[in-house]
N, C-alpha and C positions, 0 to 999 in steps of 0.2 A: 317710600321702602326704600334703604340702601342694598345692596346690593347682595351683602349676604343675605339679606331677608330676600331679594329678587330667585339667588337660586336657591334655592330654599325652598321658593314655592311652586318654584319652576324646575321639576327635577330633572326630565327628559337634556333639558336647556347646560345644568352642570353635567349630566352625565357625556356628552357630545361635548364641552370645554376638557375635563377630562382627557376622553381617549384623545383632544387634538394637545392636552400636554405631554401627555403619555408618548406619545411617538415624537414630539420637539423631541423631549426629553431621549428618547433612544439613537435619532440622528445625532442629536451634538456629544453624544458619550460615543459612539461607532466610528463619524468624522472627530472627536480628536482621535483617537487612537490610532486611526487611521495616515494621521500630520504624522505623528508621535514615531510609529514605527518608518516610514519614509523620511521623517530627516535623523536617526540614529538607523547606526550597526552592530550594536556592541553583541549581540546575537545573529545567530543562521538566517538566513531570509529564512528558510522554510518553516523555522521554529516561529520565528515570528506570524508567519499569513498563519499557521495551525492555532498559536493564541489568538490574534485578531476574531478568524473564524470560533470559539471559543465566548471569546467575552462579546458576539453578533450576537450569539447564539443564550447566551445567560442574559443580555437587558431582551431582548425579546418574552424570554418566558416570563424577567421579572413581572415587566410591563403591561403586561397581560396580565397574567394574573392577582395585579394589585388591581388594575383596571376591569374586571367582570368582579371583589370584593368592593371595589368603591361602588359600582352599577345597585349593586346587589344593596348594600349597606344604604342606596337611598331610598328604597321599599320596603325594606324590612329591618322595625324597632328594634334597636337594642340587639344589631348585628352581630355587634364589636365584644357584644358579654356574652352573645352565645358563643363568635366563635372562641373566647380566651376559654370559654368552660367544659369547649368539647377538645380543643385543645389543636395545634395546627395539623397534627401528624393522625388524630380522629379523622376530622374533616375530609384528609385525603383519601384514607381507607371509604370511608362511608361518599367517597365518588368514587368507588374502585378502579384503584388510581396506582395499584402496585405492579402494575408491569409501566407506569410513565418510573415509577420511581426505580426499578430496578435500570428503568435505559438511560434514566440520568444517572443514576450510580457507575454504569459502566463504563457512560461518555469521560467521567473525570478522571478513573482509573485510566484509560486509554493514553490519557495526556499526560497523567497524574507520572505515569510508569514508563514514557514514553515511547511509546509499544511502536506507536507509528504517528508522523508530520502531514500536514500537508501537501502533495505535490510529489507523495511516498508510491512504490507501486507493489502492492500489495495482493495477499490468495487470501482470500477468506472461508474460509471453514475447507481448504480442498475443493473449489467449488466456484467461487467468484473470482477472475482476475481482472486489476484495472488502476488504474491513478487518483490516487485518494485527489476529491479536488472541495470536499468539505467535510468541514467535521462539528457536530454539534452534540448537543447536550441528549438527543433524544435517538440522533439519526444517522447512518455515516454516507454521504453520497459518495461514489467508485466510478469513473467514466471506462469502460470497457473499450477496447479493441477496435469493436464495431461504434464506435464514438454515440454511446446508447450509456447512459445514467444510472447504472445502480442502487435506492435505497433501500440502506437494509440496518433496523433499529438496531441498538446500539445492547439488549442483551441480546443478542439474538451471537450477536459475534463470539461464535470461541474459539477458535482458529486463528493470526494470522500468522502469514511468514510475508514476512519485511523486507522486499528485494533490496532495501533501501539504507539501511544500516549500517553507516562509516565504512563499510569496502567489498567486495562480492567476486568472490574465485571465477571465471571459467577454467570450464572443467568441461573434455576433449573428450571423445575415448576414440576408434579410431581398431576396429577388428579387418587385423591383415590375413589374407592369406596361408595356409599351412606352407606351401610353397617355396615363401618368401625368406633370405635370409635373414635371422635378424640382423645379424648386425650389418648389413645395405639397413634395411628398414629406420632404424635410431638415428642411420648417419640423413635420410634422408630428413628425417622427425625433425631432428635439431637444425639442417637448412631449414623448415621451414617457418621454425620459431624462430629464429636468426630473424626473418622476414615480415613478419608480424611483432617483432621486437622493434625493426627499424620506421617499420611504416605506421603504425599506428600505438606509439610510445606516449606519448600527449593523454590514452587513457590508462598507462599504468596508473596503482593509488601509488603516491609516492610518499618519504618520508621526511621529519623537520627539513633534514639538509638538502631537499631534490631530489635522492637520489630512488631509483623504483624499489619498493619493499618488497616484490616478489613478478620478478618479470619472469613471459614466458618463459617454459621450460621443458622438457618434454620427463614425464615423472617415474613412467616406467614401463615395465610388461603389468600389470596387472592381472589379467587372465589371461593363464596357457590354453586355455582350453573355450574360452567363451560360445556359448552356446553348440559344441561338438562342431562347430563352422570352422574356427582361425584361434590365431592368438592376437588380445584388447591393446592394445597403449593406448596411454593415458600421457595426455596434456594440461596444462596446466597455466595461470597467470591472474595476476591478484591486480584489479584495475580500479580505475575510480566508478564509487555505483551508478554517479549519471552519465556514462557513459555502456555502463554492461552491456546493456543488450550489441550496439553497434560495437563494441567488440567482436563479442563470443559468434555476430554474425560474418565481420570480415576472418575470425579465425578460421572461422570451420570454411570457407570458400579458399581462405591463403590455402589451408592442411588441405584439400580436395581438388586443387590444382597443382599441389608441387606433389604429391601421388600418380598424377595425372602423368604429368610430366618426365620422373622417373619411370613408368612403367611400375608402379607397385600396387600387386591387386590385392583390393580386399578380396575379404572371405562373401564368401557364395553360399544359400542352402545348395546340395549337390541328391541328385537323384544317381544311384547306380543298378543296369540290368541284365540279374542274369539269367541266363535261360536254359532252363532246365527241362528236361523230356519237352518242351518243345514250345514250355512254358513259362512267359517270365514275370522273374519276382522282381520285385520292388524292397531295392537294402537304400540305405541311408536318411536323410531329408527328402 
Protein backbone atom coordinates (compact mmCIF):
# COMPACT_ATOMS: atom_id res chain seq x y z
CA UNK A 1 0.00 0.00 0.00
CA UNK A 2 1.55 3.30 -1.11
CA UNK A 3 1.04 6.59 0.70
CA UNK A 4 -1.79 7.76 -1.64
CA UNK A 5 -3.76 4.60 -0.92
CA UNK A 6 -2.95 4.99 2.77
CA UNK A 7 -4.38 8.52 2.87
CA UNK A 8 -7.44 7.45 0.88
CA UNK A 9 -8.03 4.55 3.26
CA UNK A 10 -7.51 6.56 6.43
CA UNK A 11 -9.52 9.66 5.59
CA UNK A 12 -9.25 11.19 9.05
CA UNK A 13 -5.47 11.18 8.79
CA UNK A 14 -5.63 12.95 5.42
CA UNK A 15 -7.93 15.60 6.88
CA UNK A 16 -5.52 16.21 9.77
CA UNK A 17 -2.59 16.51 7.36
CA UNK A 18 -4.60 18.92 5.20
CA UNK A 19 -5.32 21.06 8.25
CA UNK A 20 -1.62 21.19 9.13
CA UNK A 21 -0.66 22.08 5.55
CA UNK A 22 -3.30 24.84 5.42
CA UNK A 23 -2.04 26.25 8.72
CA UNK A 24 1.57 26.22 7.52
CA UNK A 25 0.67 27.92 4.22
CA UNK A 26 -1.24 30.67 6.02
CA UNK A 27 1.68 31.20 8.40
CA UNK A 28 4.22 31.39 5.55
CA UNK A 29 2.13 33.86 3.51
CA UNK A 30 1.47 36.14 6.50
CA UNK A 31 5.10 36.01 7.59
CA UNK A 32 6.32 36.79 4.07
CA UNK A 33 3.98 39.76 3.73
CA UNK A 34 4.98 41.06 7.17
CA UNK A 35 8.70 40.81 6.40
CA UNK A 36 8.16 42.45 3.00
CA UNK A 37 6.54 45.53 4.55
CA UNK A 38 9.23 45.73 7.24
CA UNK A 39 11.98 45.89 4.60
CA UNK A 40 10.16 48.36 2.33
CA UNK A 41 8.95 51.92 2.87
CA UNK A 42 7.49 52.98 -0.49
CA UNK A 43 3.99 53.43 1.02
CA UNK A 44 2.79 54.96 4.29
CA UNK A 45 3.07 52.76 7.37
CA UNK A 46 -0.66 52.96 8.18
CA UNK A 47 -1.50 51.78 4.64
CA UNK A 48 1.00 48.93 4.97
CA UNK A 49 -0.66 47.82 8.21
CA UNK A 50 -4.09 48.03 6.58
CA UNK A 51 -3.06 45.93 3.56
CA UNK A 52 -1.32 43.41 5.81
CA UNK A 53 -4.43 43.10 7.98
CA UNK A 54 -6.62 42.49 4.93
CA UNK A 55 -4.23 39.89 3.45
CA UNK A 56 -4.09 38.10 6.80
CA UNK A 57 -7.89 37.95 6.91
CA UNK A 58 -8.12 36.86 3.25
CA UNK A 59 -5.64 33.99 3.65
CA UNK A 60 -7.38 32.79 6.82
CA UNK A 61 -10.82 32.65 5.19
CA UNK A 62 -9.50 31.12 1.96
CA UNK A 63 -7.62 28.38 3.83
CA UNK A 64 -10.59 27.66 6.09
CA UNK A 65 -13.11 27.37 3.25
CA UNK A 66 -10.73 25.23 1.18
CA UNK A 67 -10.15 22.93 4.14
CA UNK A 68 -13.89 22.55 4.75
CA UNK A 69 -14.50 21.64 1.10
CA UNK A 70 -11.63 19.13 1.21
CA UNK A 71 -12.94 17.51 4.40
CA UNK A 72 -16.45 17.18 2.93
CA UNK A 73 -15.06 15.67 -0.27
CA UNK A 74 -13.47 12.86 1.74
CA UNK A 75 -16.86 11.60 2.83
CA UNK A 76 -19.15 12.75 0.01
CA UNK A 77 -18.55 11.02 -3.29
CA UNK A 78 -18.54 13.17 -6.44
CA UNK A 79 -18.50 16.30 -4.26
CA UNK A 80 -16.59 18.14 -6.99
CA UNK A 81 -19.34 17.46 -9.53
CA UNK A 82 -22.02 18.48 -7.05
CA UNK A 83 -20.18 21.71 -6.32
CA UNK A 84 -19.66 22.46 -10.01
CA UNK A 85 -23.26 21.61 -10.88
CA UNK A 86 -24.78 23.71 -8.14
CA UNK A 87 -22.39 26.58 -8.67
CA UNK A 88 -20.37 28.31 -6.01
CA UNK A 89 -22.95 31.06 -5.65
CA UNK A 90 -25.73 28.55 -5.20
CA UNK A 91 -23.79 26.70 -2.52
CA UNK A 92 -23.09 29.94 -0.62
CA UNK A 93 -26.71 31.03 -0.80
CA UNK A 94 -27.75 27.53 0.21
CA UNK A 95 -25.70 27.89 3.36
CA UNK A 96 -27.59 31.09 4.16
CA UNK A 97 -24.49 33.26 3.94
CA UNK A 98 -25.93 36.39 2.37
CA UNK A 99 -24.81 38.45 5.36
CA UNK A 100 -21.30 37.06 5.00
CA UNK A 101 -21.18 38.20 1.38
CA UNK A 102 -22.40 41.64 2.44
CA UNK A 103 -19.72 41.91 5.13
CA UNK A 104 -16.94 40.79 2.78
CA UNK A 105 -17.92 43.17 -0.02
CA UNK A 106 -18.24 46.03 2.46
CA UNK A 107 -14.78 45.25 3.83
CA UNK A 108 -13.27 45.26 0.34
CA UNK A 109 -14.88 48.62 -0.46
CA UNK A 110 -13.65 50.11 2.83
CA UNK A 111 -10.08 49.38 1.76
CA UNK A 112 -10.46 50.03 -1.97
CA UNK A 113 -12.07 53.43 -1.45
CA UNK A 114 -9.50 54.35 1.24
CA UNK A 115 -12.16 55.28 3.77
CA UNK A 116 -9.94 54.30 6.68
CA UNK A 117 -6.61 52.76 7.63
CA UNK A 118 -5.28 50.88 10.60
CA UNK A 119 -4.48 53.38 13.35
CA UNK A 120 -7.07 55.98 12.28
CA UNK A 121 -9.35 57.54 14.88
CA UNK A 122 -12.91 57.24 13.60
CA UNK A 123 -16.57 57.60 14.55
CA UNK A 124 -18.90 54.89 13.22
CA UNK A 125 -22.58 55.59 12.58
CA UNK A 126 -22.38 58.69 14.83
CA UNK A 127 -22.29 56.27 17.77
CA UNK A 128 -18.95 54.52 18.30
CA UNK A 129 -15.58 56.28 18.65
CA UNK A 130 -12.17 54.69 18.70
CA UNK A 131 -8.91 53.81 16.99
CA UNK A 132 -8.90 51.16 14.24
CA UNK A 133 -6.89 48.16 15.46
CA UNK A 134 -7.84 45.59 12.83
CA UNK A 135 -9.58 45.49 9.45
CA UNK A 136 -10.79 42.09 8.29
CA UNK A 137 -12.91 40.80 5.46
CA UNK A 138 -15.93 40.53 7.75
CA UNK A 139 -15.26 42.59 10.85
CA UNK A 140 -13.83 45.95 11.82
CA UNK A 141 -12.27 46.31 15.27
CA UNK A 142 -11.81 49.65 17.03
CA UNK A 143 -10.41 50.33 20.48
CA UNK A 144 -12.50 52.84 22.41
CA UNK A 145 -11.01 55.44 24.72
CA UNK A 146 -11.91 53.25 27.71
CA UNK A 147 -9.67 50.52 26.30
CA UNK A 148 -12.48 48.20 25.23
CA UNK A 149 -12.28 46.71 21.74
CA UNK A 150 -15.49 47.02 19.71
CA UNK A 151 -16.05 44.51 16.90
CA UNK A 152 -18.61 45.53 14.28
CA UNK A 153 -19.60 43.76 11.05
CA UNK A 154 -18.44 45.61 7.95
CA UNK A 155 -21.96 45.41 6.56
CA UNK A 156 -23.28 47.38 9.55
CA UNK A 157 -20.98 50.35 8.88
CA UNK A 158 -23.18 53.03 7.32
CA UNK A 159 -21.27 56.21 8.12
CA UNK A 160 -17.64 56.92 8.98
CA UNK A 161 -16.12 60.11 10.35
CA UNK A 162 -12.37 59.77 9.87
CA UNK A 163 -10.18 62.13 11.88
CA UNK A 164 -7.00 61.07 10.07
CA UNK A 165 -7.51 61.96 6.42
CA UNK A 166 -4.38 63.98 5.58
CA UNK A 167 -5.31 67.09 7.58
CA UNK A 168 -7.48 68.25 10.45
CA UNK A 169 -8.59 71.74 11.40
CA UNK A 170 -8.86 72.65 15.06
CA UNK A 171 -11.89 74.92 15.55
CA UNK A 172 -12.38 76.55 18.94
CA UNK A 173 -15.30 78.88 19.67
CA UNK A 174 -15.28 81.40 22.51
CA UNK A 175 -18.45 83.23 23.63
CA UNK A 176 -17.52 86.51 25.35
CA UNK A 177 -19.74 88.81 27.40
CA UNK A 178 -21.43 91.73 25.66
CA UNK A 179 -19.72 94.04 28.14
CA UNK A 180 -16.27 93.33 26.68
CA UNK A 181 -14.81 95.66 24.06
CA UNK A 182 -14.63 93.65 20.78
CA UNK A 183 -11.41 95.38 19.75
CA UNK A 184 -9.73 94.40 23.01
CA UNK A 185 -11.06 90.84 22.72
CA UNK A 186 -9.51 90.56 19.25
CA UNK A 187 -6.16 91.79 20.59
CA UNK A 188 -6.17 89.24 23.43
CA UNK A 189 -7.15 86.37 21.15
CA UNK A 190 -4.38 87.38 18.72
CA UNK A 191 -1.92 87.04 21.60
CA UNK A 192 -3.36 83.62 22.39
CA UNK A 193 -2.92 82.30 18.83
CA UNK A 194 0.64 83.66 18.73
CA UNK A 195 1.41 81.62 21.86
CA UNK A 196 -0.16 78.50 20.33
CA UNK A 197 1.84 78.84 17.11
CA UNK A 198 5.03 79.46 19.06
CA UNK A 199 4.70 76.69 21.62
CA UNK A 200 3.18 74.03 19.34
CA UNK A 201 4.71 74.71 15.96
CA UNK A 202 5.48 71.00 15.54
CA UNK A 203 1.73 70.22 15.47
CA UNK A 204 0.98 72.43 12.47
CA UNK A 205 0.34 71.02 9.01
CA UNK A 206 3.29 71.78 6.73
CA UNK A 207 3.46 72.25 2.97
CA UNK A 208 6.22 70.72 0.78
CA UNK A 209 8.52 73.64 1.71
CA UNK A 210 8.03 72.91 5.46
CA UNK A 211 6.01 76.08 6.01
CA UNK A 212 2.74 75.99 7.99
CA UNK A 213 -0.23 75.69 5.65
CA UNK A 214 -2.62 77.47 8.01
CA UNK A 215 -1.23 78.46 11.42
CA UNK A 216 -3.63 79.25 14.26
CA UNK A 217 -5.47 82.51 13.70
CA UNK A 218 -8.51 84.44 14.87
CA UNK A 219 -11.04 83.53 12.20
CA UNK A 220 -13.34 86.32 13.30
CA UNK A 221 -16.60 87.19 15.01
CA UNK A 222 -18.83 84.32 13.93
CA UNK A 223 -22.00 85.07 15.92
CA UNK A 224 -23.02 88.41 17.37
CA UNK A 225 -25.78 87.04 19.60
CA UNK A 226 -24.82 83.50 20.52
CA UNK A 227 -27.69 81.99 22.49
CA UNK A 228 -28.70 85.48 23.66
CA UNK A 229 -25.67 85.37 25.95
CA UNK A 230 -22.74 87.03 24.21
CA UNK A 231 -20.55 87.43 21.13
CA UNK A 232 -18.90 84.35 19.63
CA UNK A 233 -15.33 84.42 18.30
CA UNK A 234 -13.73 81.52 16.44
CA UNK A 235 -10.08 80.42 16.35
CA UNK A 236 -8.85 77.94 13.74
CA UNK A 237 -5.63 76.16 12.85
CA UNK A 238 -4.69 73.40 10.41
CA UNK A 239 -2.70 70.66 12.17
CA UNK A 240 -1.17 67.30 11.36
CA UNK A 241 -3.77 64.61 11.99
CA UNK A 242 -1.37 62.70 14.26
CA UNK A 243 -1.34 65.63 16.70
CA UNK A 244 -4.95 66.75 16.40
CA UNK A 245 -6.12 65.88 19.90
CA UNK A 246 -3.00 67.22 21.59
CA UNK A 247 -3.15 70.44 19.55
CA UNK A 248 -6.85 70.97 20.32
CA UNK A 249 -6.32 70.37 24.04
CA UNK A 250 -3.35 72.72 24.24
CA UNK A 251 -5.13 75.38 22.17
CA UNK A 252 -8.05 75.41 24.61
CA UNK A 253 -5.71 75.62 27.58
CA UNK A 254 -3.75 78.57 26.17
CA UNK A 255 -6.90 80.42 25.06
CA UNK A 256 -8.52 80.00 28.50
CA UNK A 257 -5.37 81.07 30.33
CA UNK A 258 -4.86 84.14 28.14
CA UNK A 259 -8.48 85.27 28.58
CA UNK A 260 -8.09 84.85 32.33
CA UNK A 261 -4.79 86.75 32.45
CA UNK A 262 -6.35 89.74 30.67
CA UNK A 263 -9.62 89.50 32.61
CA UNK A 264 -11.82 88.90 29.57
CA UNK A 265 -15.16 87.70 30.89
CA UNK A 266 -16.94 84.89 29.11
CA UNK A 267 -20.70 84.92 28.60
CA UNK A 268 -22.85 83.59 31.40
CA UNK A 269 -26.49 82.71 31.78
CA UNK A 270 -28.19 85.64 33.48
CA UNK A 271 -31.35 86.03 35.49
CA UNK A 272 -32.92 89.42 36.29
CA UNK A 273 -35.45 89.81 39.08
CA UNK A 274 -38.08 92.56 38.94
CA UNK A 275 -40.35 93.36 41.82
CA UNK A 276 -43.91 94.23 40.82
CA UNK A 277 -46.41 94.71 43.62
CA UNK A 278 -44.26 92.65 45.99
CA UNK A 279 -44.08 89.79 43.43
CA UNK A 280 -40.75 88.77 41.90
CA UNK A 281 -40.86 88.09 38.16
CA UNK A 282 -38.03 86.22 36.41
CA UNK A 283 -36.61 87.54 33.16
CA UNK A 284 -33.80 86.38 30.93
CA UNK A 285 -32.21 82.96 31.06
